[in-house]
PyMOL Python script that loads the backbone (N, CA, C, O; Angstrom):
from pymol import cmd

cmd.read_pdbstr("""\
ATOM      1  N   MET A   1       0.855  -1.165   0.000  1.00  0.00           N
ATOM      2  CA  MET A   1       0.000   0.000   0.000  1.00  0.00           C
ATOM      3  C   MET A   1       0.902   1.228   0.000  1.00  0.00           C
ATOM      4  O   MET A   1       1.890   1.283   0.732  1.00  0.00           O
ATOM      5  N   VAL A   2       0.566   2.181  -0.800  1.00  0.00           N
ATOM      6  CA  VAL A   2       1.282   3.449  -0.843  1.00  0.00           C
ATOM      7  C   VAL A   2       0.333   4.502  -0.306  1.00  0.00           C
ATOM      8  O   VAL A   2      -0.803   4.615  -0.767  1.00  0.00           O
ATOM      9  N   CYS A   3       0.790   5.265   0.656  1.00  0.00           N
ATOM     10  CA  CYS A   3      -0.071   6.281   1.257  1.00  0.00           C
ATOM     11  C   CYS A   3       0.666   7.610   1.252  1.00  0.00           C
ATOM     12  O   CYS A   3       1.768   7.723   1.789  1.00  0.00           O
ATOM     13  N   TYR A   4       0.065   8.588   0.657  1.00  0.00           N
ATOM     14  CA  TYR A   4       0.642   9.926   0.666  1.00  0.00           C
ATOM     15  C   TYR A   4      -0.138  10.729   1.691  1.00  0.00           C
ATOM     16  O   TYR A   4      -1.361  10.833   1.600  1.00  0.00           O
ATOM     17  N   ASN A   5       0.560  11.299   2.668  1.00  0.00           N
ATOM     18  CA  ASN A   5      -0.150  11.943   3.767  1.00  0.00           C
ATOM     19  C   ASN A   5      -0.230  13.468   3.643  1.00  0.00           C
ATOM     20  O   ASN A   5      -0.506  14.162   4.622  1.00  0.00           O
ATOM     21  N   LYS A   6       0.013  13.982   2.432  1.00  0.00           N
ATOM     22  CA  LYS A   6      -0.126  15.422   2.196  1.00  0.00           C
ATOM     23  C   LYS A   6      -0.980  15.646   0.950  1.00  0.00           C
ATOM     24  O   LYS A   6      -1.020  14.815   0.042  1.00  0.00           O
ATOM     25  N   ASP A   7      -1.649  16.771   0.932  1.00  0.00           N
ATOM     26  CA  ASP A   7      -2.444  17.092  -0.253  1.00  0.00           C
ATOM     27  C   ASP A   7      -1.551  17.719  -1.327  1.00  0.00           C
ATOM     28  O   ASP A   7      -0.338  17.823  -1.146  1.00  0.00           O
ATOM     29  N   CYS A   8      -2.150  18.131  -2.438  1.00  0.00           N
ATOM     30  CA  CYS A   8      -1.370  18.658  -3.560  1.00  0.00           C
ATOM     31  C   CYS A   8      -0.672  19.975  -3.239  1.00  0.00           C
ATOM     32  O   CYS A   8       0.213  20.401  -3.981  1.00  0.00           O
ATOM     33  N   LYS A   9      -1.059  20.625  -2.144  1.00  0.00           N
ATOM     34  CA  LYS A   9      -0.413  21.877  -1.733  1.00  0.00           C
ATOM     35  C   LYS A   9       0.626  21.656  -0.630  1.00  0.00           C
ATOM     36  O   LYS A   9       1.223  22.612  -0.134  1.00  0.00           O
ATOM     37  N   GLY A  10       0.840  20.383  -0.247  1.00  0.00           N
ATOM     38  CA  GLY A  10       1.826  20.080   0.778  1.00  0.00           C
ATOM     39  C   GLY A  10       1.300  20.118   2.201  1.00  0.00           C
ATOM     40  O   GLY A  10       2.070  19.962   3.148  1.00  0.00           O
ATOM     41  N   ASN A  11      -0.014  20.323   2.367  1.00  0.00           N
ATOM     42  CA  ASN A  11      -0.614  20.327   3.708  1.00  0.00           C
ATOM     43  C   ASN A  11      -0.863  18.901   4.170  1.00  0.00           C
ATOM     44  O   ASN A  11      -1.344  18.071   3.398  1.00  0.00           O
ATOM     45  N   LYS A  12      -0.537  18.612   5.424  1.00  0.00           N
ATOM     46  CA  LYS A  12      -0.760  17.263   5.957  1.00  0.00           C
ATOM     47  C   LYS A  12      -2.251  17.000   6.130  1.00  0.00           C
ATOM     48  O   LYS A  12      -2.998  17.866   6.586  1.00  0.00           O
ATOM     49  N   PHE A  13      -2.677  15.781   5.756  1.00  0.00           N
ATOM     50  CA  PHE A  13      -4.047  15.354   6.005  1.00  0.00           C
ATOM     51  C   PHE A  13      -4.206  15.056   7.495  1.00  0.00           C
ATOM     52  O   PHE A  13      -3.262  14.593   8.136  1.00  0.00           O
ATOM     53  N   ASP A  14      -5.384  15.315   8.047  1.00  0.00           N
ATOM     54  CA  ASP A  14      -5.719  14.858   9.389  1.00  0.00           C
ATOM     55  C   ASP A  14      -6.255  13.440   9.216  1.00  0.00           C
ATOM     56  O   ASP A  14      -7.434  13.255   8.915  1.00  0.00           O
ATOM     57  N   LEU A  15      -5.398  12.444   9.403  1.00  0.00           N
ATOM     58  CA  LEU A  15      -5.774  11.060   9.111  1.00  0.00           C
ATOM     59  C   LEU A  15      -6.893  10.546   9.998  1.00  0.00           C
ATOM     60  O   LEU A  15      -7.577   9.593   9.626  1.00  0.00           O
ATOM     61  N   ASN A  16      -7.098  11.148  11.159  1.00  0.00           N
ATOM     62  CA  ASN A  16      -8.197  10.715  12.028  1.00  0.00           C
ATOM     63  C   ASN A  16      -9.561  10.952  11.386  1.00  0.00           C
ATOM     64  O   ASN A  16     -10.537  10.297  11.752  1.00  0.00           O
ATOM     65  N   LYS A  17      -9.638  11.862  10.452  1.00  0.00           N
ATOM     66  CA  LYS A  17     -10.913  12.128   9.766  1.00  0.00           C
ATOM     67  C   LYS A  17     -11.320  10.992   8.839  1.00  0.00           C
ATOM     68  O   LYS A  17     -12.467  10.940   8.394  1.00  0.00           O
ATOM     69  N   PHE A  18     -10.405  10.086   8.544  1.00  0.00           N
ATOM     70  CA  PHE A  18     -10.683   9.024   7.589  1.00  0.00           C
ATOM     71  C   PHE A  18     -11.002   7.685   8.233  1.00  0.00           C
ATOM     72  O   PHE A  18     -11.149   6.686   7.529  1.00  0.00           O
ATOM     73  N   VAL A  19     -11.111   7.643   9.548  1.00  0.00           N
ATOM     74  CA  VAL A  19     -11.475   6.412  10.244  1.00  0.00           C
ATOM     75  C   VAL A  19     -12.989   6.370  10.383  1.00  0.00           C
ATOM     76  O   VAL A  19     -13.595   7.325  10.868  1.00  0.00           O
ATOM     77  N   ASP A  20     -13.597   5.278   9.965  1.00  0.00           N
ATOM     78  CA  ASP A  20     -15.041   5.104  10.109  1.00  0.00           C
ATOM     79  C   ASP A  20     -15.287   4.256  11.356  1.00  0.00           C
ATOM     80  O   ASP A  20     -15.240   3.027  11.294  1.00  0.00           O
ATOM     81  N   SER A  21     -15.548   4.910  12.480  1.00  0.00           N
ATOM     82  CA  SER A  21     -15.702   4.198  13.755  1.00  0.00           C
ATOM     83  C   SER A  21     -17.015   3.427  13.850  1.00  0.00           C
ATOM     84  O   SER A  21     -17.222   2.690  14.814  1.00  0.00           O
ATOM     85  N   SER A  22     -17.905   3.583  12.871  1.00  0.00           N
ATOM     86  CA  SER A  22     -19.177   2.848  12.917  1.00  0.00           C
ATOM     87  C   SER A  22     -19.059   1.462  12.282  1.00  0.00           C
ATOM     88  O   SER A  22     -20.014   0.686  12.324  1.00  0.00           O
ATOM     89  N   THR A  23     -17.908   1.139  11.697  1.00  0.00           N
ATOM     90  CA  THR A  23     -17.749  -0.165  11.062  1.00  0.00           C
ATOM     91  C   THR A  23     -16.919  -1.089  11.939  1.00  0.00           C
ATOM     92  O   THR A  23     -16.143  -0.639  12.782  1.00  0.00           O
ATOM     93  N   CYS A  24     -17.093  -2.380  11.730  1.00  0.00           N
ATOM     94  CA  CYS A  24     -16.303  -3.376  12.445  1.00  0.00           C
ATOM     95  C   CYS A  24     -16.362  -4.685  11.653  1.00  0.00           C
ATOM     96  O   CYS A  24     -17.178  -4.837  10.744  1.00  0.00           O
ATOM     97  N   PHE A  25     -15.493  -5.614  12.009  1.00  0.00           N
ATOM     98  CA  PHE A  25     -15.522  -6.926  11.387  1.00  0.00           C
ATOM     99  C   PHE A  25     -15.036  -7.952  12.392  1.00  0.00           C
ATOM    100  O   PHE A  25     -14.398  -7.604  13.386  1.00  0.00           O
ATOM    101  N   ILE A  26     -15.337  -9.211  12.135  1.00  0.00           N
ATOM    102  CA  ILE A  26     -14.913 -10.297  13.017  1.00  0.00           C
ATOM    103  C   ILE A  26     -13.782 -11.041  12.338  1.00  0.00           C
ATOM    104  O   ILE A  26     -13.898 -11.457  11.185  1.00  0.00           O
ATOM    105  N   SER A  27     -12.685 -11.206  13.062  1.00  0.00           N
ATOM    106  CA  SER A  27     -11.553 -11.956  12.523  1.00  0.00           C
ATOM    107  C   SER A  27     -11.269 -13.140  13.435  1.00  0.00           C
ATOM    108  O   SER A  27     -11.662 -13.157  14.602  1.00  0.00           O
ATOM    109  N   GLU A  28     -10.584 -14.120  12.883  1.00  0.00           N
ATOM    110  CA  GLU A  28     -10.219 -15.302  13.664  1.00  0.00           C
ATOM    111  C   GLU A  28      -8.742 -15.222  13.996  1.00  0.00           C
ATOM    112  O   GLU A  28      -7.908 -15.016  13.114  1.00  0.00           O
ATOM    113  N   LYS A  29      -8.421 -15.388  15.278  1.00  0.00           N
ATOM    114  CA  LYS A  29      -7.053 -15.347  15.772  1.00  0.00           C
ATOM    115  C   LYS A  29      -6.860 -16.501  16.739  1.00  0.00           C
ATOM    116  O   LYS A  29      -7.778 -17.289  16.969  1.00  0.00           O
ATOM    117  N   THR A  30      -5.670 -16.598  17.301  1.00  0.00           N
ATOM    118  CA  THR A  30      -5.443 -17.573  18.359  1.00  0.00           C
ATOM    119  C   THR A  30      -4.996 -16.845  19.608  1.00  0.00           C
ATOM    120  O   THR A  30      -4.305 -15.829  19.540  1.00  0.00           O
ATOM    121  N   TYR A  31      -5.401 -17.379  20.753  1.00  0.00           N
ATOM    122  CA  TYR A  31      -5.013 -16.836  22.046  1.00  0.00           C
ATOM    123  C   TYR A  31      -4.705 -18.011  22.953  1.00  0.00           C
ATOM    124  O   TYR A  31      -5.548 -18.878  23.187  1.00  0.00           O
ATOM    125  N   ASN A  32      -3.485 -18.023  23.458  1.00  0.00           N
ATOM    126  CA  ASN A  32      -3.026 -19.163  24.269  1.00  0.00           C
ATOM    127  C   ASN A  32      -3.207 -20.481  23.529  1.00  0.00           C
ATOM    128  O   ASN A  32      -3.552 -21.500  24.127  1.00  0.00           O
ATOM    129  N   GLY A  33      -2.969 -20.449  22.216  1.00  0.00           N
ATOM    130  CA  GLY A  33      -3.043 -21.654  21.405  1.00  0.00           C
ATOM    131  C   GLY A  33      -4.448 -22.090  21.023  1.00  0.00           C
ATOM    132  O   GLY A  33      -4.612 -23.122  20.371  1.00  0.00           O
ATOM    133  N   LYS A  34      -5.455 -21.338  21.408  1.00  0.00           N
ATOM    134  CA  LYS A  34      -6.843 -21.706  21.088  1.00  0.00           C
ATOM    135  C   LYS A  34      -7.420 -20.697  20.098  1.00  0.00           C
ATOM    136  O   LYS A  34      -7.165 -19.499  20.213  1.00  0.00           O
ATOM    137  N   PRO A  35      -8.202 -21.181  19.119  1.00  0.00           N
ATOM    138  CA  PRO A  35      -8.822 -20.246  18.170  1.00  0.00           C
ATOM    139  C   PRO A  35      -9.903 -19.411  18.850  1.00  0.00           C
ATOM    140  O   PRO A  35     -10.698 -19.921  19.640  1.00  0.00           O
ATOM    141  N   ILE A  36      -9.916 -18.125  18.529  1.00  0.00           N
ATOM    142  CA  ILE A  36     -10.942 -17.221  19.056  1.00  0.00           C
ATOM    143  C   ILE A  36     -11.425 -16.321  17.920  1.00  0.00           C
ATOM    144  O   ILE A  36     -10.762 -16.186  16.892  1.00  0.00           O
ATOM    145  N   LYS A  37     -12.578 -15.717  18.123  1.00  0.00           N
ATOM    146  CA  LYS A  37     -13.086 -14.710  17.198  1.00  0.00           C
ATOM    147  C   LYS A  37     -12.969 -13.356  17.886  1.00  0.00           C
ATOM    148  O   LYS A  37     -13.282 -13.218  19.069  1.00  0.00           O
ATOM    149  N   VAL A  38     -12.515 -12.359  17.129  1.00  0.00           N
ATOM    150  CA  VAL A  38     -12.248 -11.044  17.688  1.00  0.00           C
ATOM    151  C   VAL A  38     -13.013  -9.991  16.900  1.00  0.00           C
ATOM    152  O   VAL A  38     -12.993  -9.998  15.669  1.00  0.00           O
ATOM    153  N   LEU A  39     -13.681  -9.092  17.597  1.00  0.00           N
ATOM    154  CA  LEU A  39     -14.350  -7.965  16.969  1.00  0.00           C
ATOM    155  C   LEU A  39     -13.315  -6.851  16.800  1.00  0.00           C
ATOM    156  O   LEU A  39     -12.745  -6.378  17.783  1.00  0.00           O
ATOM    157  N   GLU A  40     -13.075  -6.437  15.567  1.00  0.00           N
ATOM    158  CA  GLU A  40     -12.064  -5.414  15.294  1.00  0.00           C
ATOM    159  C   GLU A  40     -12.711  -4.202  14.642  1.00  0.00           C
ATOM    160  O   GLU A  40     -13.618  -4.317  13.817  1.00  0.00           O
ATOM    161  N   HIS A  41     -12.223  -3.058  15.034  1.00  0.00           N
ATOM    162  CA  HIS A  41     -12.622  -1.802  14.396  1.00  0.00           C
ATOM    163  C   HIS A  41     -11.517  -1.418  13.428  1.00  0.00           C
ATOM    164  O   HIS A  41     -10.355  -1.329  13.826  1.00  0.00           O
ATOM    165  N   PRO A  42     -11.855  -1.189  12.169  1.00  0.00           N
ATOM    166  CA  PRO A  42     -10.820  -0.870  11.192  1.00  0.00           C
ATOM    167  C   PRO A  42     -10.152   0.463  11.494  1.00  0.00           C
ATOM    168  O   PRO A  42     -10.789   1.421  11.932  1.00  0.00           O
ATOM    169  N   GLY A  43      -8.854   0.491  11.248  1.00  0.00           N
ATOM    170  CA  GLY A  43      -8.080   1.718  11.394  1.00  0.00           C
ATOM    171  C   GLY A  43      -7.520   2.114  10.044  1.00  0.00           C
ATOM    172  O   GLY A  43      -7.942   1.598   9.009  1.00  0.00           O
ATOM    173  N   LEU A  44      -6.585   3.015  10.060  1.00  0.00           N
ATOM    174  CA  LEU A  44      -6.035   3.519   8.803  1.00  0.00           C
ATOM    175  C   LEU A  44      -5.210   2.491   8.061  1.00  0.00           C
ATOM    176  O   LEU A  44      -5.195   2.503   6.830  1.00  0.00           O
ATOM    177  N   TRP A  45      -4.521   1.600   8.762  1.00  0.00           N
ATOM    178  CA  TRP A  45      -3.475   0.818   8.105  1.00  0.00           C
ATOM    179  C   TRP A  45      -3.869  -0.618   7.818  1.00  0.00           C
ATOM    180  O   TRP A  45      -3.002  -1.395   7.418  1.00  0.00           O
ATOM    181  N   ASN A  46      -5.087  -1.012   7.989  1.00  0.00           N
ATOM    182  CA  ASN A  46      -5.444  -2.393   7.698  1.00  0.00           C
ATOM    183  C   ASN A  46      -6.368  -2.518   6.487  1.00  0.00           C
ATOM    184  O   ASN A  46      -7.099  -3.502   6.366  1.00  0.00           O
ATOM    185  N   GLY A  47      -6.342  -1.561   5.619  1.00  0.00           N
ATOM    186  CA  GLY A  47      -7.118  -1.654   4.384  1.00  0.00           C
ATOM    187  C   GLY A  47      -8.555  -1.211   4.511  1.00  0.00           C
ATOM    188  O   GLY A  47      -9.338  -1.416   3.583  1.00  0.00           O
ATOM    189  N   SER A  48      -8.931  -0.612   5.620  1.00  0.00           N
ATOM    190  CA  SER A  48     -10.321  -0.190   5.809  1.00  0.00           C
ATOM    191  C   SER A  48     -10.420   1.310   5.986  1.00  0.00           C
ATOM    192  O   SER A  48     -11.097   1.786   6.898  1.00  0.00           O
ATOM    193  N   MET A  49      -9.771   2.041   5.147  1.00  0.00           N
ATOM    194  CA  MET A  49      -9.773   3.498   5.245  1.00  0.00           C
ATOM    195  C   MET A  49     -11.027   4.048   4.580  1.00  0.00           C
ATOM    196  O   MET A  49     -11.326   3.730   3.428  1.00  0.00           O
ATOM    197  N   ALA A  50     -11.743   4.863   5.308  1.00  0.00           N
ATOM    198  CA  ALA A  50     -13.003   5.397   4.801  1.00  0.00           C
ATOM    199  C   ALA A  50     -12.761   6.650   3.966  1.00  0.00           C
ATOM    200  O   ALA A  50     -11.925   7.484   4.313  1.00  0.00           O
ATOM    201  N   ASP A  51     -13.482   6.774   2.889  1.00  0.00           N
ATOM    202  CA  ASP A  51     -13.491   7.965   2.040  1.00  0.00           C
ATOM    203  C   ASP A  51     -12.130   8.291   1.428  1.00  0.00           C
ATOM    204  O   ASP A  51     -11.835   9.458   1.174  1.00  0.00           O
ATOM    205  N   TRP A  52     -11.307   7.286   1.190  1.00  0.00           N
ATOM    206  CA  TRP A  52     -10.031   7.501   0.514  1.00  0.00           C
ATOM    207  C   TRP A  52     -10.166   7.087  -0.934  1.00  0.00           C
ATOM    208  O   TRP A  52     -10.913   6.164  -1.257  1.00  0.00           O
ATOM    209  N   LEU A  53      -9.457   7.755  -1.792  1.00  0.00           N
ATOM    210  CA  LEU A  53      -9.305   7.295  -3.167  1.00  0.00           C
ATOM    211  C   LEU A  53      -8.180   6.276  -3.127  1.00  0.00           C
ATOM    212  O   LEU A  53      -7.070   6.600  -2.705  1.00  0.00           O
ATOM    213  N   THR A  54      -8.445   5.070  -3.553  1.00  0.00           N
ATOM    214  CA  THR A  54      -7.462   3.998  -3.431  1.00  0.00           C
ATOM    215  C   THR A  54      -6.994   3.551  -4.803  1.00  0.00           C
ATOM    216  O   THR A  54      -7.798   3.257  -5.687  1.00  0.00           O
ATOM    217  N   ILE A  55      -5.698   3.507  -4.963  1.00  0.00           N
ATOM    218  CA  ILE A  55      -5.084   3.002  -6.180  1.00  0.00           C
ATOM    219  C   ILE A  55      -4.078   1.945  -5.762  1.00  0.00           C
ATOM    220  O   ILE A  55      -3.223   2.202  -4.915  1.00  0.00           O
ATOM    221  N   PHE A  56      -4.171   0.757  -6.349  1.00  0.00           N
ATOM    222  CA  PHE A  56      -3.218  -0.298  -6.023  1.00  0.00           C
ATOM    223  C   PHE A  56      -2.025  -0.184  -6.949  1.00  0.00           C
ATOM    224  O   PHE A  56      -2.172  -0.043  -8.163  1.00  0.00           O
ATOM    225  N   VAL A  57      -0.849  -0.248  -6.361  1.00  0.00           N
ATOM    226  CA  VAL A  57       0.393  -0.093  -7.102  1.00  0.00           C
ATOM    227  C   VAL A  57       1.193  -1.378  -6.949  1.00  0.00           C
ATOM    228  O   VAL A  57       1.480  -1.806  -5.831  1.00  0.00           O
ATOM    229  N   GLU A  58       1.551  -1.990  -8.065  1.00  0.00           N
ATOM    230  CA  GLU A  58       2.369  -3.195  -8.009  1.00  0.00           C
ATOM    231  C   GLU A  58       3.833  -2.794  -7.871  1.00  0.00           C
ATOM    232  O   GLU A  58       4.342  -1.978  -8.640  1.00  0.00           O
ATOM    233  N   VAL A  59       4.501  -3.377  -6.883  1.00  0.00           N
ATOM    234  CA  VAL A  59       5.918  -3.085  -6.657  1.00  0.00           C
ATOM    235  C   VAL A  59       6.701  -4.388  -6.735  1.00  0.00           C
ATOM    236  O   VAL A  59       6.136  -5.462  -6.524  1.00  0.00           O
ATOM    237  N   PRO A  60       7.991  -4.308  -7.034  1.00  0.00           N
ATOM    238  CA  PRO A  60       8.792  -5.531  -7.063  1.00  0.00           C
ATOM    239  C   PRO A  60       8.792  -6.207  -5.687  1.00  0.00           C
ATOM    240  O   PRO A  60       8.815  -5.526  -4.662  1.00  0.00           O
ATOM    241  N   LEU A  61       8.768  -7.526  -5.666  1.00  0.00           N
ATOM    242  CA  LEU A  61       8.709  -8.269  -4.417  1.00  0.00           C
ATOM    243  C   LEU A  61       9.843  -7.892  -3.472  1.00  0.00           C
ATOM    244  O   LEU A  61       9.662  -7.910  -2.254  1.00  0.00           O
ATOM    245  N   ILE A  62      10.987  -7.555  -4.006  1.00  0.00           N
ATOM    246  CA  ILE A  62      12.130  -7.233  -3.156  1.00  0.00           C
ATOM    247  C   ILE A  62      11.881  -5.987  -2.297  1.00  0.00           C
ATOM    248  O   ILE A  62      12.522  -5.820  -1.259  1.00  0.00           O
ATOM    249  N   THR A  63      10.963  -5.119  -2.714  1.00  0.00           N
ATOM    250  CA  THR A  63      10.679  -3.904  -1.943  1.00  0.00           C
ATOM    251  C   THR A  63       9.603  -4.120  -0.890  1.00  0.00           C
ATOM    252  O   THR A  63       9.364  -3.243  -0.060  1.00  0.00           O
ATOM    253  N   PHE A  64       8.953  -5.276  -0.915  1.00  0.00           N
ATOM    254  CA  PHE A  64       7.868  -5.536   0.030  1.00  0.00           C
ATOM    255  C   PHE A  64       8.006  -6.941   0.566  1.00  0.00           C
ATOM    256  O   PHE A  64       7.665  -7.903  -0.122  1.00  0.00           O
ATOM    257  N   ASN A  65       8.495  -7.072   1.772  1.00  0.00           N
ATOM    258  CA  ASN A  65       8.679  -8.376   2.400  1.00  0.00           C
ATOM    259  C   ASN A  65       8.117  -8.362   3.812  1.00  0.00           C
ATOM    260  O   ASN A  65       8.871  -8.294   4.783  1.00  0.00           O
ATOM    261  N   PRO A  66       6.799  -8.427   3.931  1.00  0.00           N
ATOM    262  CA  PRO A  66       6.200  -8.334   5.262  1.00  0.00           C
ATOM    263  C   PRO A  66       6.520  -9.556   6.114  1.00  0.00           C
ATOM    264  O   PRO A  66       6.741 -10.654   5.603  1.00  0.00           O
ATOM    265  N   VAL A  67       6.538  -9.337   7.413  1.00  0.00           N
ATOM    266  CA  VAL A  67       6.703 -10.422   8.378  1.00  0.00           C
ATOM    267  C   VAL A  67       5.410 -10.470   9.175  1.00  0.00           C
ATOM    268  O   VAL A  67       5.139  -9.598  10.001  1.00  0.00           O
ATOM    269  N   LYS A  68       4.617 -11.501   8.915  1.00  0.00           N
ATOM    270  CA  LYS A  68       3.353 -11.644   9.628  1.00  0.00           C
ATOM    271  C   LYS A  68       3.367 -12.837  10.572  1.00  0.00           C
ATOM    272  O   LYS A  68       2.520 -12.943  11.459  1.00  0.00           O
ATOM    273  N   GLU A  69       4.311 -13.719  10.384  1.00  0.00           N
ATOM    274  CA  GLU A  69       4.451 -14.853  11.298  1.00  0.00           C
ATOM    275  C   GLU A  69       5.925 -15.238  11.359  1.00  0.00           C
ATOM    276  O   GLU A  69       6.721 -14.830  10.514  1.00  0.00           O
ATOM    277  N   LEU A  70       6.273 -16.019  12.358  1.00  0.00           N
ATOM    278  CA  LEU A  70       7.664 -16.364  12.624  1.00  0.00           C
ATOM    279  C   LEU A  70       8.367 -16.969  11.413  1.00  0.00           C
ATOM    280  O   LEU A  70       9.517 -16.627  11.137  1.00  0.00           O
ATOM    281  N   ASN A  71       7.703 -17.850  10.696  1.00  0.00           N
ATOM    282  CA  ASN A  71       8.333 -18.515   9.552  1.00  0.00           C
ATOM    283  C   ASN A  71       8.686 -17.550   8.419  1.00  0.00           C
ATOM    284  O   ASN A  71       9.535 -17.867   7.586  1.00  0.00           O
ATOM    285  N   ASP A  72       8.049 -16.383   8.375  1.00  0.00           N
ATOM    286  CA  ASP A  72       8.397 -15.389   7.362  1.00  0.00           C
ATOM    287  C   ASP A  72       9.847 -14.934   7.507  1.00  0.00           C
ATOM    288  O   ASP A  72      10.476 -14.547   6.522  1.00  0.00           O
ATOM    289  N   LEU A  73      10.377 -14.980   8.724  1.00  0.00           N
ATOM    290  CA  LEU A  73      11.768 -14.573   8.957  1.00  0.00           C
ATOM    291  C   LEU A  73      12.769 -15.548   8.350  1.00  0.00           C
ATOM    292  O   LEU A  73      13.947 -15.217   8.212  1.00  0.00           O
ATOM    293  N   LEU A  74      12.319 -16.738   7.988  1.00  0.00           N
ATOM    294  CA  LEU A  74      13.205 -17.735   7.392  1.00  0.00           C
ATOM    295  C   LEU A  74      13.413 -17.520   5.899  1.00  0.00           C
ATOM    296  O   LEU A  74      14.307 -18.126   5.308  1.00  0.00           O
ATOM    297  N   ARG A  75      12.606 -16.673   5.285  1.00  0.00           N
ATOM    298  CA  ARG A  75      12.773 -16.409   3.856  1.00  0.00           C
ATOM    299  C   ARG A  75      14.120 -15.755   3.599  1.00  0.00           C
ATOM    300  O   ARG A  75      14.641 -15.035   4.451  1.00  0.00           O
ATOM    301  N   LYS A  76      14.680 -16.005   2.428  1.00  0.00           N
ATOM    302  CA  LYS A  76      16.018 -15.489   2.097  1.00  0.00           C
ATOM    303  C   LYS A  76      16.089 -13.971   2.170  1.00  0.00           C
ATOM    304  O   LYS A  76      17.147 -13.418   2.469  1.00  0.00           O
ATOM    305  N   GLU A  77      14.974 -13.287   1.902  1.00  0.00           N
ATOM    306  CA  GLU A  77      14.975 -11.827   1.943  1.00  0.00           C
ATOM    307  C   GLU A  77      15.253 -11.282   3.341  1.00  0.00           C
ATOM    308  O   GLU A  77      15.687 -10.140   3.488  1.00  0.00           O
ATOM    309  N   HIS A  78      15.005 -12.096   4.368  1.00  0.00           N
ATOM    310  CA  HIS A  78      15.201 -11.646   5.749  1.00  0.00           C
ATOM    311  C   HIS A  78      16.484 -12.215   6.383  1.00  0.00           C
ATOM    312  O   HIS A  78      16.720 -12.037   7.579  1.00  0.00           O
ATOM    313  N   GLN A  79      17.293 -12.885   5.589  1.00  0.00           N
ATOM    314  CA  GLN A  79      18.533 -13.443   6.112  1.00  0.00           C
ATOM    315  C   GLN A  79      19.661 -12.431   5.959  1.00  0.00           C
ATOM    316  O   GLN A  79      19.642 -11.619   5.034  1.00  0.00           O
ATOM    317  N   PRO A  80      20.655 -12.473   6.869  1.00  0.00           N
ATOM    318  CA  PRO A  80      21.784 -11.542   6.760  1.00  0.00           C
ATOM    319  C   PRO A  80      22.543 -11.766   5.452  1.00  0.00           C
ATOM    320  O   PRO A  80      22.680 -12.889   4.969  1.00  0.00           O
ATOM    321  N   LYS A  81      23.018 -10.684   4.916  1.00  0.00           N
ATOM    322  CA  LYS A  81      23.811 -10.780   3.680  1.00  0.00           C
ATOM    323  C   LYS A  81      25.262 -11.086   4.058  1.00  0.00           C
ATOM    324  O   LYS A  81      25.776 -10.529   5.028  1.00  0.00           O
ATOM    325  N   ASN A  82      25.929 -11.965   3.302  1.00  0.00           N
ATOM    326  CA  ASN A  82      27.319 -12.328   3.592  1.00  0.00           C
ATOM    327  C   ASN A  82      28.289 -11.322   3.040  1.00  0.00           C
ATOM    328  O   ASN A  82      29.499 -11.479   3.198  1.00  0.00           O
TER     329      ASN A  82
END
""", "prot")
cmd.dss("prot")
cmd.show_as("cartoon", "prot")
cmd.util.cbc("prot")
cmd.orient("prot")
């Protein structure tokens, strides 16, 4: 995701204005090794931004290597360079 936090005149957006606090969703997670369901309120950075113009930009894989679980650290992109 690419996010520009200034308008065309260089003024910073008030990002709190773009959170829709009336929405929510249920996600499945684990807690103490047991599956649970969690009620989540979307924020700015989880893809639930309200009233934003959204454009998806494809970037080379080397520029985007998220770590969402422990095994992601085993990928070659996250290993020390020799």
